[in-house]
PAKOL-195848 format. One line per field, with one value per residue (C-alpha): residue in three letters; x, y, z. Coordinates in nm, 2 decimals, m for minus. Each point is the difference from the previous one (the first is absolute). Example, Ala and Ser with C-alpha at 12.3 -4.5 7.8 and 13.67 -1.06 7.14 Angstrom:
<rozas>
aa = c(ALA | SER)
x = c(1.23 | 0.14)
y = c(m0.45 | 0.34)
z = c(0.78 | m0.07)
</rozas>
This chain:
<rozas>
aa = c(UNK | UNK | UNK | UNK | UNK | UNK | UNK | UNK | UNK | UNK | UNK | UNK | UNK | UNK | UNK | UNK | UNK | UNK | UNK | UNK | UNK | UNK | UNK | UNK | UNK | UNK | UNK | UNK | UNK | UNK | UNK | UNK | UNK | UNK | UNK | UNK | UNK | UNK | UNK | UNK | UNK | UNK | UNK | UNK | UNK | UNK | UNK | UNK | UNK | UNK | UNK | UNK | UNK | UNK | UNK | UNK | UNK | UNK | UNK | UNK | UNK | UNK | UNK | UNK | UNK | UNK | UNK | UNK | UNK | UNK | UNK | UNK | UNK | UNK | UNK | UNK | UNK | UNK | UNK | UNK | UNK | UNK | UNK | UNK | UNK | UNK | UNK | UNK | UNK | UNK | UNK | UNK | UNK | UNK | UNK | UNK | UNK | UNK | UNK | UNK | UNK | UNK | UNK | UNK | UNK | UNK | UNK | UNK | UNK | UNK | UNK | UNK | UNK | UNK | UNK | UNK | UNK | UNK | UNK | UNK | UNK | UNK | UNK | UNK | UNK | UNK | UNK | UNK | UNK | UNK | UNK | UNK | UNK | UNK | UNK | UNK | UNK | UNK | UNK | UNK | UNK | UNK | UNK | UNK | UNK | UNK | UNK | UNK | UNK | UNK | UNK | UNK | UNK | UNK | UNK | UNK | UNK | UNK | UNK | UNK | UNK | UNK | UNK | UNK | UNK | UNK | UNK | UNK | UNK | UNK | UNK | UNK | UNK | UNK | UNK | UNK | UNK | UNK | UNK | UNK | UNK | UNK | UNK | UNK | UNK | UNK | UNK | UNK | UNK | UNK | UNK | UNK | UNK | UNK | UNK | UNK | UNK | UNK | UNK | UNK | UNK | UNK | UNK | UNK | UNK | UNK | UNK | UNK | UNK | UNK | UNK | UNK | UNK | UNK | UNK | UNK | UNK | UNK | UNK | UNK | UNK | UNK | UNK | UNK | UNK | UNK | UNK | UNK | UNK | UNK | UNK | UNK | UNK | UNK | UNK | UNK | UNK | UNK | UNK | UNK | UNK | UNK | UNK | UNK | UNK | UNK | UNK)
x = c(m26.70 | 0.17 | m0.12 | 0.20 | m0.12 | m0.06 | 0.11 | m0.39 | 0.03 | m0.18 | 0.08 | 0.04 | 0.07 | 0.28 | 0.01 | 0.27 | 0.28 | m0.21 | 0.35 | 0.01 | m0.31 | 0.09 | 0.28 | m0.20 | m0.25 | 0.30 | 0.20 | m0.33 | m0.09 | 0.35 | m0.03 | m0.31 | 0.15 | 0.30 | m0.24 | m0.24 | 0.31 | 0.13 | m0.35 | 0.00 | 0.35 | m0.12 | m0.31 | 0.20 | 0.29 | m0.20 | m0.12 | 0.40 | 0.10 | m0.30 | 0.09 | 0.37 | m0.08 | m0.20 | 0.31 | 0.21 | m0.21 | m0.05 | 0.36 | 0.13 | m0.26 | m0.13 | 0.36 | 0.02 | 0.18 | m0.07 | 0.23 | m0.03 | 0.12 | m0.02 | 0.24 | m0.23 | 0.16 | 0.18 | m0.27 | m0.29 | m0.25 | m0.02 | m0.27 | m0.34 | m0.36 | m0.03 | 0.28 | m0.03 | m0.36 | m0.07 | m0.15 | m0.25 | m0.17 | m0.33 | m0.04 | m0.18 | 0.28 | 0.31 | m0.19 | m0.06 | 0.35 | 0.15 | m0.24 | 0.13 | 0.33 | m0.06 | m0.21 | 0.31 | m0.02 | m0.34 | 0.00 | m0.19 | 0.34 | 0.16 | 0.13 | m0.05 | 0.25 | m0.20 | 0.08 | m0.07 | m0.39 | m0.27 | m0.05 | m0.38 | 0.20 | 0.21 | m0.28 | m0.16 | 0.35 | 0.00 | m0.39 | 0.09 | 0.28 | m0.22 | m0.25 | 0.26 | 0.15 | m0.34 | m0.01 | 0.30 | m0.07 | m0.27 | 0.13 | 0.14 | m0.26 | 0.15 | m0.28 | m0.18 | m0.04 | m0.22 | 0.05 | m0.27 | 0.19 | 0.34 | 0.27 | 0.26 | 0.28 | m0.19 | m0.32 | 0.08 | 0.20 | m0.32 | m0.23 | 0.17 | 0.09 | m0.38 | m0.16 | 0.21 | 0.12 | m0.24 | 0.22 | m0.05 | 0.32 | 0.06 | m0.07 | 0.30 | 0.34 | 0.17 | m0.23 | 0.00 | 0.38 | m0.08 | m0.20 | 0.17 | 0.31 | 0.35 | 0.15 | 0.36 | 0.04 | 0.15 | m0.27 | m0.29 | m0.23 | m0.33 | m0.31 | 0.24 | m0.03 | 0.27 | 0.06 | 0.22 | 0.03 | 0.25 | 0.19 | m0.12 | m0.40 | m0.22 | m0.21 | m0.02 | m0.12 | m0.05 | m0.03 | 0.30 | m0.04 | 0.33 | 0.29 | 0.06 | m0.28 | m0.35 | m0.33 | m0.07 | m0.19 | 0.29 | m0.13 | m0.22 | m0.01 | 0.12 | m0.15 | m0.03 | 0.30 | 0.32 | 0.35 | 0.33 | 0.13 | 0.33 | 0.10 | m0.14 | m0.19 | m0.18 | 0.36 | 0.11 | m0.34 | m0.04 | m0.04 | m0.11 | m0.24 | m0.26 | m0.20 | m0.39 | m0.09 | m0.31 | 0.22)
y = c(1.18 | m0.31 | m0.09 | m0.07 | m0.11 | 0.30 | 0.01 | m0.13 | m0.27 | 0.12 | 0.04 | 0.35 | 0.09 | 0.23 | 0.16 | m0.02 | 0.26 | 0.21 | m0.02 | m0.38 | m0.05 | 0.23 | m0.17 | m0.31 | 0.18 | 0.10 | m0.29 | m0.23 | 0.31 | m0.03 | m0.40 | 0.02 | 0.27 | m0.25 | m0.29 | 0.17 | 0.17 | m0.34 | m0.18 | 0.28 | m0.03 | m0.36 | 0.05 | 0.25 | m0.23 | m0.17 | 0.35 | 0.15 | m0.37 | 0.07 | 0.37 | m0.11 | m0.28 | 0.21 | 0.27 | m0.27 | m0.14 | 0.38 | 0.11 | m0.34 | 0.02 | 0.33 | 0.25 | 0.26 | m0.12 | m0.39 | 0.03 | m0.32 | m0.04 | m0.36 | m0.24 | m0.04 | m0.20 | 0.11 | m0.10 | 0.12 | 0.16 | 0.38 | 0.12 | 0.02 | 0.02 | m0.36 | m0.06 | 0.25 | m0.05 | 0.09 | m0.27 | 0.21 | 0.09 | m0.13 | m0.27 | 0.24 | 0.25 | m0.24 | m0.18 | 0.37 | 0.10 | m0.35 | 0.08 | 0.33 | m0.10 | m0.27 | 0.24 | 0.08 | m0.38 | 0.01 | 0.40 | 0.04 | 0.07 | m0.36 | m0.25 | m0.33 | m0.16 | m0.23 | 0.19 | m0.31 | 0.01 | 0.28 | 0.26 | m0.13 | m0.30 | 0.23 | 0.19 | m0.29 | m0.09 | 0.35 | m0.05 | m0.33 | 0.12 | 0.30 | m0.22 | m0.22 | 0.36 | 0.09 | m0.32 | 0.12 | m0.01 | m0.28 | m0.24 | m0.33 | m0.31 | m0.39 | m0.09 | 0.34 | 0.09 | 0.35 | 0.32 | m0.06 | m0.33 | 0.14 | m0.19 | m0.29 | 0.07 | m0.22 | 0.13 | 0.36 | m0.12 | m0.15 | 0.22 | 0.28 | m0.22 | m0.10 | 0.34 | 0.22 | m0.25 | m0.27 | m0.24 | m0.31 | m0.14 | m0.24 | 0.01 | m0.07 | 0.15 | m0.34 | m0.05 | 0.31 | m0.01 | m0.29 | 0.26 | 0.25 | 0.01 | 0.06 | 0.36 | 0.03 | 0.24 | 0.28 | m0.03 | 0.08 | 0.22 | 0.13 | m0.26 | m0.28 | m0.22 | m0.08 | m0.28 | m0.09 | m0.27 | m0.26 | m0.30 | 0.00 | 0.02 | 0.33 | 0.10 | 0.40 | 0.23 | 0.29 | 0.28 | 0.21 | 0.34 | 0.10 | 0.17 | m0.26 | m0.03 | m0.21 | m0.02 | m0.29 | m0.11 | m0.11 | m0.16 | m0.02 | 0.33 | 0.17 | 0.21 | m0.03 | 0.23 | 0.08 | m0.15 | 0.02 | m0.34 | 0.15 | 0.01 | m0.10 | m0.31 | m0.11 | 0.03 | m0.26 | m0.19 | 0.02 | m0.28 | 0.09 | 0.23 | m0.13 | 0.22 | m0.11 | m0.10 | 0.29 | 0.29)
z = c(m4.14 | 0.24 | 0.35 | 0.33 | 0.31 | 0.27 | 0.36 | 0.07 | m0.18 | m0.31 | m0.38 | m0.15 | m0.35 | m0.06 | m0.30 | m0.28 | m0.07 | m0.31 | m0.21 | 0.03 | m0.17 | m0.27 | m0.09 | m0.03 | m0.27 | m0.19 | m0.02 | m0.09 | m0.26 | m0.16 | 0.00 | m0.22 | m0.23 | m0.09 | m0.05 | m0.21 | m0.20 | m0.04 | m0.10 | m0.27 | m0.16 | 0.00 | m0.24 | m0.19 | m0.13 | m0.27 | m0.15 | 0.01 | m0.19 | m0.26 | m0.06 | m0.05 | m0.19 | m0.26 | 0.01 | m0.10 | m0.28 | m0.14 | 0.01 | m0.16 | m0.30 | m0.05 | 0.03 | m0.34 | m0.28 | 0.06 | 0.29 | 0.24 | 0.39 | m0.07 | m0.21 | m0.29 | m0.26 | m0.31 | m0.23 | 0.21 | m0.27 | m0.07 | 0.26 | m0.18 | 0.10 | m0.02 | 0.20 | 0.25 | 0.12 | 0.40 | 0.20 | 0.16 | m0.36 | m0.09 | m0.21 | m0.25 | 0.03 | m0.05 | m0.29 | m0.15 | 0.04 | m0.17 | m0.29 | m0.01 | m0.03 | m0.26 | m0.20 | m0.23 | m0.11 | m0.09 | m0.16 | m0.34 | m0.14 | 0.11 | m0.23 | 0.17 | m0.18 | m0.27 | m0.29 | m0.19 | 0.05 | m0.07 | 0.22 | 0.12 | 0.11 | 0.21 | 0.14 | 0.10 | 0.23 | 0.14 | 0.11 | 0.16 | 0.18 | 0.10 | 0.15 | 0.21 | 0.13 | 0.09 | 0.22 | 0.20 | 0.40 | m0.03 | 0.31 | m0.10 | 0.10 | m0.06 | m0.30 | m0.04 | m0.36 | 0.02 | 0.12 | 0.25 | 0.17 | m0.07 | m0.22 | 0.02 | m0.29 | m0.25 | 0.08 | m0.03 | m0.39 | m0.10 | 0.10 | m0.18 | m0.34 | 0.00 | 0.06 | m0.21 | m0.25 | m0.01 | 0.05 | 0.19 | 0.20 | 0.19 | 0.38 | 0.18 | m0.06 | m0.11 | m0.26 | m0.11 | m0.03 | m0.28 | m0.23 | m0.28 | m0.11 | 0.21 | m0.01 | 0.04 | 0.29 | m0.23 | m0.18 | 0.23 | m0.10 | 0.21 | 0.02 | 0.01 | 0.29 | 0.27 | 0.21 | 0.32 | 0.20 | 0.18 | m0.04 | m0.39 | 0.09 | m0.10 | 0.27 | m0.06 | m0.31 | m0.06 | m0.29 | m0.13 | m0.05 | m0.15 | 0.16 | 0.20 | 0.18 | 0.05 | 0.16 | 0.23 | 0.30 | 0.22 | 0.33 | 0.29 | 0.14 | m0.25 | m0.27 | m0.39 | m0.05 | m0.26 | 0.03 | m0.13 | m0.22 | 0.03 | 0.34 | 0.36 | 0.06 | m0.31 | m0.23 | 0.19 | m0.08 | m0.34 | m0.23 | m0.35 | m0.19 | m0.26 | m0.26 | m0.02 | m0.35 | m0.08 | 0.12)
</rozas>
């Protein structure tokens, strides 16, 4: 509607053309649709990015035959349950899968490599390793020394030796590294302690499981797990192995 001055000096309303009103409404609605579409597209970007990342990760790690689209190193370990654990798995599921993968190390017919000691002693060591593997998935906690508190590296080792073997070890890793006898890397066997550090100073300890693997409590934000001694981060930090008296 518009107004105009009549011949008698009065204001009168003049209706607008219907087509002009319709055009205005159409333009407004079209603009609203464009803005809404743009807003939805912006909101959807994180979801698309997350799906793309998940797809890339899946293709890079789970193609048949161990084939990977990523540039893995030539010395990457053979895919096993213990090094292909999905991050989405619960702690209990991850621990169960790891224990299943390591079960062949602890089966009833496995020779623990210590042929010069009685079978009963080998059974004690096997029980100790089973106790350690039963703690897989327990959260790391600095200063922790029990399943309820969580474990740091030396707390885990001390707990296992104390409860499975009745052996008391020093509380911290650098003191543990002064106990027992040093063992050549090629002569390591199940139950030996493996020590890690930098600049000649021990700052980490784990329990050797055999076949180049050890169980340990890595660091804050991680859980008790099994790692490789031959490849990856810990292979470069390895310092020595020791065999505790009494095992």
